[in-house]
N, C-alpha and C positions, 0 to 999 in steps of 0.2 A: 351157377348155384341154388340145390335146395339143402331147407330146412325146415325140419319138424319140431314140433316138442320142447325136452331143456333145449337145442340148436335154435332156438328164438329168441332164445333169454336174453341176451346183451345188443342183438342188433340193433339200429339206429343207422336208417338207410340217412344219407343229410338230401336236400330236397331245399333247388333254392340256386343261385347264379353267382359266376365268376366277382368275388368279388361283392357280393351285394347280401351274403347274411344263406342261413335255410332254417331247417323244418323240418327234424328226423320222423324218420317212423319207425317206430317197433318193428318186429320181426311179430307180435301179433295185433298191430291194426291201429296202435294209436297214436297220437301225435308229442313229439314225445320231441326236448332240448327244441327248444322255443330261440334261436339264434336270426332275429333277425332287426335287431335293434345298434346295429352297428359292435358286437361284443359277441363272445362265445360264454352258453349261459348251460352248460350241461346238467342235465341232470331234469332240466326245468318240463313242468307241466306249465300249459296255460287255462288256468280257469276249467274246469268241465271241457274246453273244444276239442272236437269228438265228431264219429260218421256214423252215421246209426241209419237200419230199413226197417220198413215197417211190411207186412205181409197181409190186404185184404180180399176177402172174399162178399164183394157188393155191398151189404152195409157195415160185414162183421170183419172185426181183425182177426186176423188168425195168430197172429204174432208178430213182437216188436224186439231189436235186439240192435243190443251197442257195435257197430261194428268193429269187430275185439275177438279177439281170442280168452280168455282165463288167466288172470294173473299167475304169474308166477309165484313160490315160497321164495321166503319166508314172506309171514303175513305181522310179521309186530310192529312194523314203522321206521320208515327210513331213516327221518332226520333228530338230530337229539334236541331239537325242541320242538316246543308245541301248544296247539288248546283241543281243541274240543272236537277237536272235525282233522290234529292231523301230525305226526310226531311220532319219537317213538314211543310205544305202550302206551301206543292208540288205535292200531289194528294200518291196514292196510293206506294212504294219501284218495280221502277219498274220487277224488278227480282222474284216479283213474279209473274209477267208470264200475270197480271189479264189485259192485251193490246194488249194476243192475244186468238185466239179465248180457248174458256175452254168450257166442259162439264157444259150441263144443272142441273143434279143429279150427286151425289154422297153419297149412301149407306157405311158405314162404317161398319163393324165388327172385333168386337174383344178380341181374348179371346187368350192370352199371350202364350206361343210367336207368336201368328200368327195374321197379320191381313189380312180383304179381304177390299176392295175394290173398288165397282161397278160404272162403269161409263153409263151416258147412256147420250144423246141429240138426240133431231127430225131429226140435221140433219145428222149427222153421220150413214153411212149405217151395224149398228152391237153394238151387246153388249161385253164393254174388261172389264175385274175385272182385279186386280192385287190380290195377294194375296205375303206380305212382310214379312219377318220374318228372321231369325235370330237361330244360332242351338243355344238350351238348353234342352241337355243330361247331366239327375241327373245321379253324379257316372264319365263323362267323364266330365274333368275340361279345355282338352285337344282340344278339336272343341270346347265347348264352350267358348274358350277364343278369336277363330278366331277375328281376326278383318277388317270382313266384316261383309253385307248388302246382302239382297238376297230380287230379286222381277222375279217374275214369274207375264213373262202378257200370261192372256188367252185373247184372240177376237174368242167372235160367230159371222158367219155370219147371221145373220137374214133378208138375201133378196133370192131372186130367183134362180142369176146366181154367179156362184164362181168368187171373188174378190180378191183379186191382197192387202195384207198389209202386215204395214212398222209399227214396236215400235222403238223408236227411245230414247237413251240414252246422255244427253249431262253432261256435269261437266268442272267445273274453275278450271283451276291445280290453287289448293289454297296454293301455295310457292309463298310468297313476289317477286321475284326478282327471273330473269332468268332462267324459264321457261319455258321446255322444252318436249314436248307431243310427241310419237311417237309409232306409231304402229308396233303388229307383230302376225302372224298366228302360231302355234306350236302345231297336234295332235289336229287340229276339234273346237282346241279356238280360236276363233280376242279376242284382246286385245290392253287401248291402256295405254301408263303407262305415268304418270304424273307426270314430277319432275321438279328439279335444277340444274346448275352447278357452282352456288353458292356456296353451301354450306360442307363443307369439311364431312369425313364419322361420327367425333362423332362429330361437333356438331350440339345443342340439336334444330338449325330450321331442319337439313339435315333430310330426308323423301321424301317418295311418296307414292302413289296414283295410282291404273285400277282404269277400266271399264274393264270389259269385257263383251265374251258369249257363249256359245255353239253351238250356231241354224250357219241353213247349207249358206246361206247364205245371207252374209256379207258387206255394206261396212260402209262405215267414211269419216272422216275429220279429221287430226290430229291439225289442226285449224280452226274459224272459219276468219273472215275475218276480219283484224285487219285494223279497223281507226280509227276517233275520231266520238266526237256527239253517234249517236245512231246506229253510221257503224255496229258498228258485225248485233247485234239485228234483225236489219232491211232486210239485206241481211242472213241470215240465214231462217228463214220462207220464202227467194224468194229463197232458196236449198230447202227445204224438200215440199215446197209448190209441185212442179218442177216432174214430172212423173220420172218415174223410184228409181235408188240407186241416194248415195253420190255421187259427184265427191271428193275426194278427196285432199284438200288445205295444203298445208308442208313450210312453212318460216325454213331457214336454221339459222338465226337468236335469240338470246333467245332474250325474252323478258319479263311481264309479265299481268296479266287479261288474258288470253288467252282458250280460251272452245274449244274442244273436242267432236268428233259427234259417236258414234258406233248404228251403226242401222242393225234390220234384215229382211231381206221378206219371208214370207210367205202366200199359199195361202189356203183360205182355202172355204172348196165348201160348197152349201147353207143346211144352216139347222144344219152346223160343227160348231167342235173349234178345232183352233189347238193356241197350244203357244210357250213362247221364254221365253229363262231365261236372266234375268243379274243377276253380283257378281261387287260390288266395294268394292273394297276393299284396308286400305290403312299399309301405314305404319313407323307411327315418335318413331323412336327405344330409342332416346336420353332423356331422364327423368329430369329435377335435380327440386329440389324446389327455386323454383320462390318464393315463398308467403316468405319462410327465409333464402336467401340465403348462403351459403357455401362452400364456394375462398374452393381452392386448395391448401395445405403449400408443397407439395411437390417443387426440383429445377428444374422439367425439361419444356417441352414446355407450359406445362397445369400451370403453376403456376401461382394463381390469380386468374385463368378461378372457374367460377359455380362448383363444386364438383355435378356430374353424375352419372347417375346408366341406365340400357339399361329397355327395355321393358323384362316377360314374354317373349311378340309376336318374338317377335327377333331374340329370340333362336332357334323359332319354324321354318321361317319365314327366309329366308332373304332380300325378299324385294315382295312389295306390289299382284304382276305380281305372285309373286309364292303360296301368300295366295290368289290369284285368281281364279289359276287354279289349286292347289288343292280344292278349295271350290267347280268348277263344279264339279271334275271326281268322285268327294265324296257324289254330289250332295245328289243322293236318299239317298242315304245309312242314313245322319246325318236328310235329308224329314221324312224320317220314323218315323227314335229311335226320334228324335223332334216330333213328331206325338203322337207317341205310348204315351208317355209324356203328350202328349197333350193332350186326350184324356181317359188316362188313368184318368186322372187331376179333368175334367170336367165330368164324365163319374160316379163320387163319387152322391151321395145321399143326397148330405148339400145344404138349399137355396140356390139360385142362386147369392144370394146377398154374404156369406160368401165367395162360389168358385169365383167371383169378385175380392172381400179382397184379400185373397191368392195369387190366377194369378196374379193377377195389380201388386203388388208390389216386384215381384220377376223382373217386371223390376231393382231394384232399381240398381239387379245384374253387370247388360251389361249400366249401366247410369256413367258419369266423380264421380260417389263418390268411386267408386271402383276401388283396382292399384291392377294390378301384379308385384310387382318383379321381378328380373333374374332368382332371383329359383323356381319360382312358387306359391312364399308366397304371403298368400291375407294381403292388407295394406287398411284404409276405413275411408274416412273421415265422419264424422257425415250424411251430405248435400254438397250443393254446391252452391254457390251466382251465379251470372253472367255470371263472366266468371271465376273461381278461386273456390279452394275448401273452403269451405266453415268448420272450425273448424275440426283440421287436430289429426292425430295418433291414428286409433282403435279405438279414446272412449271408454272403458271400458264398462261406469256405460252406454251410448248409445248402442250400441251394447250388453249390455245385453240383450235385443229386438226382437235384429235378432233374428227368431227362423229360418227364409230357412235355410237360406244356412249349418248350422250342420248336417238337415238330408238330403241336398240334396247333397252337394258336402265337406261330413262330410271332407275331405283331407287338407280344403281348410282352414273350421271354424280350426283341431289342428294347424294350422301353425302360425293362431292370437294367441293361447296358445304358444305357440315356442317362438315367436317372444316375447309376451310380458316379460315373466318370463326372455328372455334371456338378453332383452335388459333395464326390467325397472325397474327392483327394485334392493333397494338398498340394502348393503353388514346386514340389520337386519331384513331386509323384509315387509318396509318399500317400496309402490309403486306409480308412479307417475303415469299417469291415458291414455298419448298420445305415442305414439311411434312419434319421434323425426326423421327421411328423409334427407339424407341419415339412413343409420344403420348406428348405431356407434354412434353417435354425446352425447355432453354432452347434458345427460337427463334436466338437469336444476334441475328447485329449488321447482316446482309443488310440492304442497300439496300432503298426497295420500288424496282416494277416498274410502272415505267407499263400496260405493255400489259396484263402482267399486271393486276395492278390493276384496270385498268377494265372485260378479258374479265371477271373474275370477273363484273359486275356487269348484263353481260350475261350471259350465262351464267344469272343465275340467273333472267334475266328470259325467258332461252330456254323454264331449266326447267320455271318456271312456267306455259307456252304452255306446252309439250309434255302437263302432268298435271293442271291448271284445279286445283290442292290451292293456294289462299290462302291456305288457314291455316297449311298450308310456309311458304310466300309470309313470312306473318307471322312466323314467329319466326325468320327468316333478317332481317330489314326494319332492324330497330338498326344492326345491323352495316353492311349491305350502305349505309345512308343515311349512317352516320361512310364509308364506304373512297370516296363521292362524294364531300363534304366535305374529306378531308385536304387532297385536288386545293388547299385555299384557304384551307389553313386552316393558323396561321401557328410553331408548329408541322412544317411539313413543310418538312425541312432542303434539300429538291432548287424548293425552291419553284415547283412546278407554275404553279401559274395562282395567283403573290402578288397580281395587284390584282381577278380575278376576271371577266376579260372571256370566258368560254370557249373562252380558246385559250392550250396551254401552251405555257409561253415558260423553266423555268429546268432542270436535269435533268432527264433524263428515260430512264431502266434499259432496256433493252429483253432482245428474242428476241434481237438481234445480242452482245449480251453485251457491251457497253457501252453507253456514251451519247449521246445526241440532245442538245445547246444551240440554243434559240429555238424558233419554231414550227416542226413542218413538219407535213403533212396526216395520215400515218402514225399517228401516238401524241395527236394532235391528235383524229385521228375516234376513236377507241378512246372517249376524255375526251367526245365530243358525243355518239355511240349509247351512253356511261351514262348522263350525261343527258338523253340523250331517253326511257331506256328507265325514266331513277329518278322521272325525270315519272309518265311512266303505275302504276308501284309506286306511288309517292305517294296516287295519287288512288286508286287497290287502297283500300288502308291509311285511307285517310280525310285525308290529310295533304294539307287542298288549295292551303294555302297554299302548303308545298315543292314542288306540283309546278309550284307558278302559278313560282316561284320560281325551279324549273330548267329549264322547257321555256322560261322567258326565256331562261337565260343560252345558254342550246344553240340557241337562232336567232341571238343574239350573236355567238356562236363560228361556226356556222359561214356568217354573212355575210360575215365577215371573214375567212376560211378564202377561202373560193368565189373574194371580189376579189384577194386579197394573196398567197396560195401558187398559184393557177394558173399557169402562163406564158403560156396559150394552146392547148401543146398537155396535162397538163404538170401536175401538183401537185409543188412542189421545196421542200425545207432554205431559211427563209430562215431567212440562218446570215453574220456577218464572218468569216472564216474567217482574216483576215489579223493578226484583233484579238485580242489575248495576255486584256483585260482579260477579258473572257466566261468564262473556264479562273478565271482569280487570283480573282475572284466568287466561285464555289466551292471554295480549294483543289482544284484538280485538274489542276496545271500537269504528271499522269504521262500529257495531252490537249493538251501542246507544243508541236509538234513546231521545237524551237533551231533547227536548223541550215538547217529549211528555210522557218521565218522562220513557220510557218501552225498551223491546227491539225490531231491529228486524229481515226480515227474515225468521216470526220462527212459525209453524202450528197449536202452544197450542191445545185448545177444537175440530180445527176440522176434520175436514174429507176429509181424503184425499187421490186420485186414488190408490193410489197405499201403502195402510196403511199394505196387510196385500198383496203381489207383493211377499213374496222370497215365499207365498204356491202355487205359480202361477209353478215357477219356480219347484219345486218340482217336486211337478206331474206332472210333464212335461220331469220330469230323474225317477220317482220313488222310487224318498226321502223320502217320507211317510208327515208325520203329522209333519210340524212344529209351527202352533198357535192350539188352542184347537178347534175341528172341525167344534159345537154349535158357536162357536163365531167369528168364522173364517168368515160361512153362513148368520148369523148378517149382521158383518160388511159391507159385502157383498152386502145386502139388504139397506142397510146404505147409501150404496155409491150409487144403483141406484134411489134411495127417496130423494136423497139430495144435490148430484151431476152432479147426472143427468137431465140437464134441458130442456124439451120440450118446450122454448124460446127460442131465444136470441133478441127481439122487445125490452124490457124495462130492460133487465140486464145491468149492469153497469159495463165492462173492458177497465181497462183501460190500460191491457197488446196489444198483438200481438192478429187481429183478425182474428181466423181460425175456426170461425163459428161464426156466427151474424144472424136478422133478425130473422125470419122462422124456421130457422136450426135446429137443436136437439141435442146435445153432450155432451159430459163428463167434469167441468171443473178436472181444477187440485187438487185442498180444497176450501170446502167451512163449511162455520158454520153456522149449523142448527139454529136455532132461540133458544131462552135462554141458550148458551153458547157465549162466549167472541167475537172477533174478532178483531188483535194485529188491530192497525193501520195502521205501514206494515206490512203486512202480510209475509211468501214466498213466491218467486218472482213466475209468473208464472199463481199463481193461478188460475183469472180468465180467463185463455186457456184454448183449447180444443187438447190434444197432438193426434193426431188419434191414434199411436203407444203404448201409455198410455189406451186409450179409449178398442183399441184394447188385451190386456190383462187384463183389465179388464172384457171385454165382455166373453173373452175364459177360463175366470177364472170363471166366476160364469155356465159358461157352465159346465165346470166339477163340481164343486159340486150342482148342479143342479137345478139355476135357467137357466134352455136353452132358454124357452122363453123369459127372460131377455136377455140373454147374443145376443140370435140373434137380439132383433130390436134394441139394439146396436151399431153391426157392420155395420146394414145394414141404419141404418145414418149415417154413418160414409161416405159407399157409396154413399148416396144420395147427398152427397155431390159433386161429382168428376163426376159429369153427363154429362161431354162433353161439356156446356153450363160456367157453375162458372166457374169449376176451369180440371186441364184435368184426364183423370181415369189414364194416368201412369204419375205421380206424385205424389202421398202426401208430402206433406208441411212440415216444418216445424222450425226446427232454416237452414234451403233453400230446396232446390228444393233436388227432389229425396231421402230422408229420412232416414236413417236406419233405427232409430227405429218403423219405418211404418210396417216391416218386421215381428211386433209380428202377422201378420196378418196369417204367417202359423200354429201357433199354436190352430189359430180354425179349420184347417182341425184335427189336436190331442185331441183337445177336445172333437170338435162331436164320432167320430169314439170311446174313451178313449183308444186308444191306447200304448201301455208301452212294450217294449221292455228291454232285458236282455242281450248284447252276448258276455256280460263271460262266460253266464252258456248258448247262442241260447234260450232265450225267449220273445217269442212271443205275445200279448197285444189285444186282441180287444176286447169292451165292448163299444157297441155306444150307444150315448144318447137320444136316439127317438127307435122308439117302430117299428119292421115289419124290411120287407127287406132294407138289409142296405148293401150299396158296395161305398168304400173308397179307395182310393189310398193312398199307404206305404212308404215308403226307410229308408233305415237303410245305417252303408257301406258295400256294398258289393252287396248288390239289392236293387230293387225295383221291384213294382207292386202293384193288388188291392188285394182289403179282400171281397168276398162276405159275408152273415149272410143272413137266415133265419134258422126259426123254424124246417126247417127240415136239413141243413148239417153248416158247413163252405166249403167254398171254398179260398185255398190262393193260390196266385198265383202270379210265378217271371217270369218281363219282361223285365232283365236287369240283369244280372251281380246270384252269385250266392248268396244262402242264407241259411247259413248253421242253420242247426236249431234241437232243443233237447222238448222242451218244446212250445207247443197249449197255449192261454188261449184265456176265452170269458166272459161274465157276460149273454151268449145267453143258457150256458151247464149245465145253472143255473137248477136243477132240473131236468136235462135229462143224459142219459148211451148211453154212444157210441159206436156203432153197428162196424164199423169198419173205418181203417183211410187207403186212399190209392193215391197211385198218377200212374199214367193212371190207370192201372189195375193191377199193384203188391199192393201189399197188407202190411202195416206197421202196425210193433209189440206194442204192449204199455200197459201202466200200468197209469190204472187213479190218478191223482197230484191236487193239487188245484187250483179249477176252470177250469178245462183242463186236457189236459194226454201230457204224456211222454214217446217218443222212448222210445224203447230194444237202439239201437243205432240212432247216432244223424245223422238227416238228413242234404245230403245236394242237396236244389232244385236248383234245374238250370230257366238257359233261357224260358221260355215255358212250363212249369210243373205245374203243379198244384195239389195240397196239399189237397186230401176230404176229410174232416171230415162227418160220417155221424150217426144223433142222432138214435136211440132206443125209441122204450117205456117200454122196461123192461128189458131188458139183455142187457148186455155191450160182447159182440163177438170182442176175440181173432183172 
């Protein structure tokens, strides 16, 4: 996607590591959103940190510019309070560098994980391009978690004589006191480490940053001039605009608010292009629960201090210089592997808006929404406040929707299951839905959540099918089984399925932050899917009686739900809104609206966006039918007809505003004409959750409503156009919201991707006609698949794939003439919608398995 002018205004493209924090590159090239100290830091600038370029002809400086476009209005100042330097009423913050020469135009091209910015100005003799990125290599969680941002600056000499160009990276030392900046050069890498002498190694504030380059001709200033008023920036500009290299400046005494500059010089012939690489890395190893501190209760020196834990990256790198050096020495390999992934994803024959939705939301994994604990386990907030995480604890009912991690980094996703079943489950099987940090804290009195608890059962099943590791499942199975059976446990205070009939009827907490009472397809669907998944897992564990019990209960609940909750066009909630005894039974009088004599926060006759959500999950993990096929398609059509609003200009929304004016979107709940809307309906009814829109859209695609699904997903991305909203920050309850990773399901939906690594089976059944190409990823390997009327070509680009069966809808009515890896023929037999190899195939990176079709007779 390309952005220019006003369409760059809201851009902040996150550059960093999974669970490691990030720096944002703005649409105009500025370095913003410095979120490197283990918490969010939205709308931040790190002093005068920036890139700049200079052009010289011999000993004459032709031009010098900050590598940024012109700041967009308004120019009144952005904060409520300030001093002589910044604040509302003092003009733009000086740290934006708007007071120095900038570039006249900037074109921003973003295809996550790469951002390419092209800078032009009529006074600058040349064209400058910056490629900003960070490693994103599916299955390689180590390199994808490096705490660093990568920048490659290329300069094209558009003149008629050779010129010398300087590219300089300036960074403010972000430590608050006693700052020390020191340059070093070893093995061709020049770097400046920014640290502090104040903090002990176990202090939460302890840490350091490094700016480094592998350029041959470098110069530096460990410190900018220390002065008062505006001295430092003014003298820096004098220094950079002089001919030649920087002269070092150093101070012995620590101070604060120090800046350092590292520069590289390159000679560029006319019409030629040269490049310089920079890495900005950081290392703040000590994390603490700043939102709800727990003090250490030991008798040592740490008594009464907040308990801490280590960042995962601190186990990999001793400091930021180590990670910067690793980044530069491994740059080309990591770049090639990241580019290979990007090209494979963007090479998929999906509508561009869908690829945009899939790719853009991968950036959430690089945002402060995500943490990695010392052993590498993955932990997530729901999203981010401006300066803190929002809604702690890898919230199960939100992360239910997030489908990028399980396919791209399945080991990290499995760690979420491991942690949840270890730390969140009560003895009776009930589970709280938020993990508290540090691990092992009292889980508190949080009530179990129906969609979260049963969602984890479905996810355990899915993760098992993705990895094929039955021994991993075996370690979880006792807890998974207990969580299923909590539905009818006598200790279940919310009496979910007290009569054990396969239908949830009690008090059911859910992702809309309140409780539904009585049967409804949304939450009962999760229960039914958990029962069906549990039946298959029980059989794999050798527990045939349990498998039979769960299956029978599933069949009974499914039949009742299809018969009693479907109103002829969609599924609704079975509830007597005027019956006060329902809430009295659970001591929940806060759900009673005494003025209107009616229950609050219910759906009733409404059409919910998530009414058949469990079927979406089932489709994505190969569980089969949860609801009647015709009825669920009718329900999806109803969502498209009623919940999908073509304009919000006259729509009444008392809730949060995620779609406004002439934008389009799917609301959480709608009450069609002729139905009764509760006086106080389920919370967020009038909102549009982008993640829920993606799940509904991809579900429509799965069920054959392809045009409708594409339309809805496309309208979501129109809202994130770079001017109205940041394309790389889909928000809900805070920025970088995890639920939006539901967009990854668009890829699997469009490609008809199915898998079962316990059996070595993979399937592609595209939802569109004609030649189709798609990216795919599973535990162990990722690559592409190309399907045409003549053949299927399955390519492994990374890792190894153990394969026994390939299936596809394109095989319908066709016979297979040959299966080959290179020139090596494979023996096979026909199988359901595909072929089965006589011997399991181990497909390695760069290998391609081709299945050719014959007109009449298959050959072996």
